[in-house]
C-alpha positions in Angstrom: -26.9 -98.3 -191.8 -27.5 -94.6 -191.1 -24.7 -92.1 -190.4 -25.6 -91.8 -186.7 -25.0 -95.6 -186.3 -21.3 -94.9 -187.1 -21.0 -92.3 -184.4 -18.5 -92.6 -181.5 -17.8 -90.3 -178.6 -15.4 -92.3 -176.5 -16.4 -92.8 -172.9 -19.9 -91.2 -173.6 -23.5 -92.5 -174.2 -23.1 -92.6 -178.0 -20.9 -95.7 -178.0 -22.5 -97.7 -180.8 -19.9 -99.6 -182.6 -19.3 -103.0 -180.9 -16.2 -103.3 -178.6 -14.7 -105.8 -181.0 -15.1 -103.6 -184.0 -13.9 -100.6 -182.1 -10.8 -102.3 -180.9 -10.0 -103.4 -184.4 -10.6 -100.0 -186.0 -9.0 -98.0 -183.3 -5.7 -99.8 -184.0 -3.0 -97.4 -182.9 -5.2 -94.6 -181.6 -5.7 -94.3 -177.8 -9.2 -93.2 -177.0 -10.8 -91.1 -174.2 -13.9 -89.2 -173.4 -14.1 -85.6 -174.6 -14.6 -84.3 -171.0 -11.5 -86.0 -169.8 -9.5 -84.0 -172.5 -11.2 -80.6 -171.9 -13.8 -80.8 -174.8 -17.4 -80.3 -174.1 -19.3 -83.5 -175.0 -22.4 -81.3 -175.8 -20.4 -79.1 -178.2 -19.0 -82.2 -179.9 -22.4 -83.8 -180.3 -23.8 -80.5 -181.7 -21.0 -80.4 -184.2 -21.7 -84.0 -185.2 -25.4 -83.2 -185.5 -24.7 -80.1 -187.6 -22.3 -82.1 -189.7 -25.0 -84.6 -190.6 -26.9 -81.7 -192.4 -24.0 -81.2 -194.8 -24.8 -83.7 -197.6 -21.2 -83.8 -198.8 -19.4 -84.4 -195.4 -18.3 -88.0 -195.0 -16.3 -87.9 -191.7 -15.3 -85.8 -188.8 -12.6 -86.9 -186.3 -11.3 -85.1 -183.2 -8.1 -85.6 -181.4 -6.8 -83.9 -178.2 -3.6 -84.5 -176.4 -2.9 -87.5 -178.8 -6.0 -89.3 -178.0 -9.1 -89.8 -180.3 -12.0 -88.3 -178.4 -14.7 -88.6 -181.1 -15.6 -89.5 -184.7 -18.6 -89.7 -186.9 -19.1 -90.9 -190.4 -21.8 -89.7 -192.8 -23.4 -90.8 -196.0 -22.6 -94.4 -195.7 -18.9 -93.9 -195.1 -17.0 -96.2 -192.8 -13.8 -95.9 -190.8 -12.1 -98.3 -193.1 -12.9 -96.3 -196.3 -10.0 -94.8 -198.3 -11.4 -91.3 -199.0 -9.8 -88.7 -201.4 -8.0 -85.9 -199.7 -7.4 -83.9 -202.9 -5.0 -81.0 -202.2 -4.2 -82.2 -198.8 -1.7 -84.2 -200.8 0.4 -81.0 -201.2 0.8 -80.7 -197.5 1.8 -84.3 -197.1 4.4 -83.8 -199.9 5.7 -80.8 -197.9 6.5 -83.2 -195.0 8.4 -85.5 -197.5 10.5 -82.6 -198.6 11.3 -81.7 -195.0 12.4 -85.3 -194.4 14.5 -85.3 -197.6 16.4 -82.2 -196.4 17.0 -83.8 -193.1 18.2 -86.9 -194.8 20.6 -84.9 -197.0 18.8 -85.9 -200.2 17.9 -82.2 -200.9 20.1 -79.3 -200.0 17.5 -76.8 -199.0 15.2 -73.9 -200.1 17.7 -72.2 -202.3 18.0 -75.0 -204.8 16.4 -74.2 -208.1 14.2 -76.4 -210.2 16.9 -76.3 -212.9 19.4 -77.8 -210.3 16.9 -80.4 -209.0 15.7 -81.4 -212.5 18.6 -80.8 -214.7 17.7 -83.1 -217.6 14.3 -81.3 -218.1 15.9 -77.9 -217.7 18.4 -78.6 -220.4 15.5 -79.4 -222.8 13.8 -76.2 -222.0 16.4 -73.4 -221.8 15.2 -70.2 -220.5 12.2 -71.8 -218.8 10.6 -69.7 -216.0 10.3 -73.0 -214.0 14.1 -73.5 -214.1 14.7 -70.4 -212.1 12.2 -71.1 -209.4 13.6 -72.2 -206.0 12.2 -75.1 -203.9 11.4 -72.6 -201.2 9.2 -70.6 -203.5 7.3 -73.7 -204.6 6.6 -74.5 -200.9 5.5 -70.9 -200.1 3.4 -70.7 -203.1 5.2 -67.7 -204.6 6.7 -69.2 -207.8 5.5 -66.6 -210.2 4.7 -69.4 -212.7 1.6 -68.5 -214.8 -1.2 -71.0 -213.8 -4.9 -70.4 -213.5 -6.8 -73.3 -211.9 -10.1 -72.9 -213.8 -8.5 -72.6 -217.2 -5.4 -74.9 -216.9 -6.2 -77.6 -214.4 -7.4 -79.9 -217.2 -4.4 -79.1 -219.3 -2.1 -80.2 -216.4 -4.0 -83.4 -215.6 -4.4 -84.5 -219.1 -0.9 -83.7 -220.3 1.1 -86.9 -221.4 4.2 -85.1 -219.9 3.1 -82.9 -217.0 6.7 -81.9 -216.3 7.1 -80.6 -219.9 3.8 -78.8 -219.4 5.1 -76.9 -216.4 8.4 -76.0 -218.1 6.4 -74.5 -220.9 4.6 -72.0 -218.7 5.7 -68.3 -218.6 6.1 -66.0 -215.6 2.9 -64.5 -214.4 4.3 -61.0 -214.1 3.4 -60.8 -210.4 5.7 -59.6 -207.6 8.2 -62.1 -206.1 6.3 -62.4 -202.8 2.8 -62.7 -204.3 1.0 -66.0 -203.4 -0.9 -68.0 -206.0 -2.7 -71.3 -205.9 -0.5 -73.4 -208.3 -1.0 -77.0 -208.9 1.5 -76.9 -211.8 4.4 -75.7 -209.6 3.6 -78.1 -206.8 3.5 -81.0 -209.4 7.2 -80.6 -209.8 7.8 -82.0 -206.2 7.0 -85.4 -207.3 9.8 -85.7 -209.9 12.1 -83.7 -207.6 11.7 -86.2 -204.7 11.9 -89.2 -207.0 15.1 -88.0 -208.5 16.5 -87.2 -205.1 15.6 -90.6 -203.5 15.9 -92.7 -206.7 12.5 -94.3 -206.1 8.8 -93.6 -206.7 7.2 -91.0 -204.4 4.6 -93.5 -203.1 7.5 -95.8 -201.9 9.2 -92.7 -200.3 6.0 -91.8 -198.5 5.3 -95.4 -197.3 8.8 -95.8 -196.0 9.4 -92.4 -194.4 6.0 -91.3 -193.4 3.2 -93.9 -193.6 5.0 -96.8 -192.1 6.1 -94.9 -189.0 2.5 -93.8 -188.5 1.0 -97.2 -188.9 -0.8 -96.3 -192.1 -1.4 -99.6 -193.6 -3.3 -98.7 -196.8 -3.6 -95.8 -199.1 -4.3 -95.1 -202.8 -2.4 -92.6 -204.9 -3.5 -91.6 -208.4 -1.0 -91.2 -211.2 -0.6 -88.6 -213.9 -0.6 -89.3 -217.6 3.1 -89.9 -217.4 2.6 -92.7 -214.9 4.0 -90.8 -211.8 2.0 -90.3 -208.6 1.0 -86.7 -208.2 2.3 -84.3 -205.5 -0.5 -81.8 -205.8 -3.5 -84.1 -205.5 -4.4 -87.8 -205.8 -4.0 -89.4 -202.3 -6.9 -91.3 -200.6 -6.6 -92.2 -196.9 -8.7 -93.4 -194.1 -9.7 -90.3 -192.1 -8.2 -91.9 -189.0 -4.9 -91.8 -190.8 -5.4 -88.3 -192.0 -6.0 -87.4 -188.3 -2.6 -88.9 -187.5 -0.9 -86.5 -189.9 -2.7 -83.5 -188.3 -1.7 -84.7 -184.8 1.9 -85.3 -185.8 2.0 -81.6 -186.8 0.3 -80.6 -183.6 2.8 -82.7 -181.7 5.9 -81.1 -183.1 6.5 -83.9 -185.6 6.2 -86.9 -183.3 3.8 -89.9 -183.4 3.8 -91.6 -180.0 7.3 -91.4 -178.9 8.8 -91.5 -182.4 10.2 -88.6 -184.3 8.6 -88.7 -187.8 8.9 -85.2 -189.2 11.7 -82.8 -188.1 10.4 -80.4 -185.5 12.1 -77.5 -187.3 10.1 -78.4 -190.4 6.9 -78.4 -188.4 7.7 -75.0 -187.1 8.6 -73.6 -190.4 5.5 -75.1 -192.1 3.3 -73.7 -189.3 4.7 -70.1 -189.6 3.0 -67.7 -191.9 5.3 -66.9 -194.8 2.8 -65.1 -197.1 -0.5 -63.3 -196.3 -3.5 -62.5 -198.4 -4.2 -65.8 -199.6 -7.6 -67.5 -200.2 -10.2 -66.8 -197.6 -11.9 -69.6 -195.7 -14.6 -68.2 -193.4 -14.9 -68.4 -190.5 -11.1 -68.6 -190.4 -9.6 -65.1 -190.6 -6.1 -63.7 -191.4 -5.5 -66.6 -193.7 -1.9 -67.0 -194.7 0.4 -69.7 -196.0 3.4 -71.5 -194.5 5.2 -74.4 -196.4 2.2 -75.8 -198.3 0.1 -75.5 -195.1 -2.5 -72.7 -194.7 -2.5 -70.6 -191.5 -5.0 -68.3 -189.9 -7.1 -67.5 -186.8 -10.2 -69.5 -185.7 -12.2 -68.8 -182.6 -9.4 -66.5 -181.4 -6.8 -69.3 -181.9 -3.9 -69.6 -184.3 -4.6 -72.6 -186.6 -2.7 -74.5 -189.3 -4.4 -76.7 -191.8 -4.1 -78.7 -195.0 -7.1 -78.0 -197.3 -8.5 -80.1 -200.1 -11.0 -79.2 -202.7 -14.5 -79.0 -201.2 -13.6 -79.4 -197.5 -11.1 -82.2 -196.9 -9.3 -80.8 -193.8 -6.4 -81.7 -191.6 -6.3 -78.9 -189.1 -4.5 -78.5 -185.8 -4.5 -75.8 -183.0 -1.0 -75.6 -181.5 -2.1 -73.8 -178.4 -4.8 -76.4 -177.6 -3.0 -79.6 -178.7 -6.1 -80.2 -180.8 -6.3 -81.9 -184.3 -9.4 -82.3 -186.5 -9.8 -84.2 -189.7 -12.6 -84.2 -192.2 -13.4 -85.9 -195.5 -16.0 -84.8 -198.1 -17.1 -85.4 -201.6 -16.1 -83.2 -204.5 -18.6 -80.3 -205.1 -19.4 -78.5 -208.4 -17.0 -75.7 -208.9 -19.7 -73.1 -208.1 -20.5 -74.8 -204.8 -16.8 -75.2 -203.7 -16.7 -72.1 -201.5 -20.0 -72.7 -199.7 -19.3 -76.3 -199.0 -15.8 -75.6 -197.7 -17.2 -72.8 -195.5 -20.0 -75.0 -194.1 -17.5 -77.7 -193.2 -15.0 -75.2 -191.7 -17.8 -73.9 -189.5 -18.3 -77.3 -188.0 -14.6 -77.5 -187.3 -15.0 -74.0 -185.6 -17.7 -75.4 -183.3 -15.3 -78.1 -182.0 -12.5 -75.5 -181.5 -15.0 -73.3 -179.6 -15.9 -76.2 -177.4 -12.3 -76.9 -176.3 -10.8 -75.3 -173.3 
């Protein structure tokens, strides 16, 4: 089946899936036509058509005002497929941290890694990681020396990833300098597990996925046997869109509060500027493991995975967009991400 036969614009002429299949696959998503939600059907069709020219793109879903107005799958992907979201996992773990603080499992931003992981800290006295606060991990300003291109494999292949992170020195940068740091974010998994007394995947299932009706997911484990907080999740794109919409909706799914509204606001607020560029988004910054910036004149917030997995929302438009894509070669990462983000920009431009 070609990608075009998996295209749906709800209420429009491109309704191709059978009514029975659509009802089954829509599950908890209400659907509506783009026009009824202030989105140009022509603009959405153009975005889908342009998306079909990006060989790595696997899905593009659009939600406005809490209803699914269009979706398309490419390259043989299906609505039921669990697709890797890579570093979008970081943003999801940020939500788990916000929930844990509200539940009293964690005290707040000022807690240090040494306080949160005391057993490991005792084994590595003087470690740079011990002095890092939870707030700095979330804002990406830990100062822990980590270079993605050089040390990613060291982290992923370490038999004890926590030990690996505790062995890293300071990077010598200023305290408010942002850096992409898988190693620092990897500590959120053991921090959450110690706080709750259960594996992180069980925490996510109970506190986040079950309330959203997410019935299936995959979560890769590190060499120590722990699900990773910096990557590793695979979700249906329909479920990834739920997470983007919950953020756009102030933490609510349907009429249920899932994520604290204050945490959504804090995550969506730019804490650090001058982070990775992602054209055509400008003024890129960082909240609490969520990127921030400006797209088509609108303030946007998004979770961003390697190669163009995106869960983006536009607060002023009540618009959420989710994509999935295959992993590119390192040298193609930027161009692939920019191509997919440009498709997202077309949807934003077509929304009034």
